[in-house]
C-alpha positions in Angstrom: -16.1 3.9 -55.6 -17.5 0.4 -56.2 -19.1 1.8 -59.4 -15.7 1.9 -61.1 -15.0 -0.9 -63.6 -12.2 -3.2 -62.6 -9.1 -3.1 -64.9 -8.2 -6.2 -66.9 -4.5 -7.3 -66.8 -3.6 -5.2 -69.8 -5.0 -2.1 -68.3 -3.3 -2.8 -65.0 0.1 -3.3 -66.6 -0.4 -0.2 -68.8 -1.1 2.0 -65.7 1.9 0.5 -63.8 4.1 1.3 -66.8 2.7 4.8 -67.0 3.4 5.3 -63.3 7.0 4.1 -63.8 7.5 6.4 -66.8 6.2 9.5 -64.9 8.3 8.6 -61.9 11.4 8.3 -64.0 10.8 11.7 -65.5 10.1 13.3 -62.1 13.2 12.0 -60.3 16.4 14.1 -59.9 19.5 13.5 -61.9 21.7 10.8 -60.5 19.0 8.7 -58.9 19.8 5.1 -58.3 16.7 3.4 -56.8 13.2 4.5 -55.8 11.1 2.5 -53.4 7.5 3.6 -52.7 5.3 1.9 -50.2 1.7 3.0 -50.5 -0.7 2.0 -47.8 -4.5 2.6 -48.0 -7.5 1.6 -46.1 -10.7 3.5 -46.6 -9.7 7.2 -46.4 -6.6 6.4 -44.4 -3.5 6.8 -46.7 0.1 6.6 -45.9 3.1 6.9 -48.2 6.8 5.9 -47.5 9.5 6.9 -50.0 13.1 5.9 -50.2 15.2 7.5 -52.9 18.8 6.3 -53.1 21.2 8.2 -55.4 23.9 6.7 -57.5 26.6 7.8 -55.0 24.9 5.7 -52.3 23.4 8.7 -50.4 19.7 9.1 -49.8 17.6 12.1 -50.9 15.1 12.9 -48.2 13.8 16.0 -49.9 12.1 14.4 -52.9 8.4 14.0 -52.7 6.0 12.1 -54.9 4.1 14.5 -57.4 0.4 14.5 -56.6 -0.7 13.4 -60.0 1.4 10.2 -59.6 -0.1 9.6 -56.2 -3.6 9.8 -57.8 -2.5 7.2 -60.3 -1.6 4.9 -57.4 -5.2 5.5 -56.1 -6.6 4.8 -59.6 -4.6 1.5 -59.7 -6.0 0.5 -56.4 -9.6 1.2 -57.4 -9.1 -0.5 -60.8 -7.7 -3.6 -59.2 -10.7 -4.2 -57.1 -12.2 -7.7 -57.6 -15.8 -8.1 -56.4 -15.8 -10.3 -53.3 -12.0 -10.4 -53.1 -11.3 -6.7 -52.4 -8.2 -4.8 -53.6 -4.7 -4.3 -52.4 -4.1 -2.5 -49.1 -0.4 -2.0 -49.6 1.7 -1.6 -52.7 5.5 -1.7 -52.9 6.8 -0.1 -56.1 10.6 -0.4 -56.8 12.1 1.6 -59.7 15.6 1.2 -60.9 17.3 3.1 -63.8 16.7 3.4 -66.6 13.1 2.2 -66.1 13.1 -1.3 -64.6 10.3 -1.7 -62.1 8.9 -4.3 -59.7 5.5 -4.1 -58.0 4.2 -6.2 -55.1 0.7 -6.0 -53.8 -0.7 -7.0 -50.3 -4.4 -7.8 -50.2 -4.7 -9.7 -47.0 -2.0 -9.0 -44.5 -2.2 -6.0 -42.1 -0.5 -3.0 -43.8 2.5 -1.5 -41.9 0.7 1.7 -40.9 2.5 4.2 -38.8 -0.9 5.6 -37.6 -3.8 3.2 -36.8 -6.8 3.7 -39.1 -10.1 4.5 -37.4 -13.2 2.3 -37.3 -14.6 4.7 -39.9 -11.7 3.9 -42.2 -12.5 0.2 -41.9 -16.1 0.8 -42.6 -15.3 3.0 -45.6 -13.0 0.3 -47.0 -15.8 -2.3 -46.6 -18.2 0.0 -48.4 -15.8 1.0 -51.3 -14.2 -2.5 -51.7 -16.6 -5.1 -50.2 -15.2 -8.6 -49.6 -17.0 -11.9 -49.2 -16.8 -13.2 -45.7 -14.3 -15.9 -46.6 -12.0 -13.3 -48.1 -12.1 -10.9 -45.1 -9.0 -11.4 -43.0 -9.5 -11.6 -39.2 -7.6 -8.3 -38.6 -9.9 -6.5 -41.1 -13.0 -8.0 -39.5 -11.8 -6.9 -36.1 -11.3 -3.4 -37.4 -14.9 -3.3 -38.7 -16.0 -4.4 -35.2 -13.9 -1.6 -33.7 -11.3 -3.8 -32.0 -8.3 -3.5 -34.3 -5.0 -3.5 -32.6 
């Protein structure tokens, strides 16, 4: 994974806009706001989706199309910066017709519902190595097998 070339800002923004466009096409009629929280560490991946319809109700049946999920993974790999790592959590908010906001978390513990394994921490360190000064204490603890 570390052999991938990092994206520049233009490539990052292009992929984010592509994700937004594909999401807008995949959403049901009458959607009002989509919130996606993607959390990744090594091979441990979690996804939380909130889809509010224009009438104020929530659609619990909608699921993220797999090709779009792969684009989130591509975005994560492309945003790796040697020594700094990459994001561990991405919050993507999409409002009609296609206004979007994206926030990335590189350093705080992601809000996982299931705790990643020591192997996930090791895989993360192998795929997205960080310099010691850019490795948060919680990530270091996970590598040592004592994550909370």
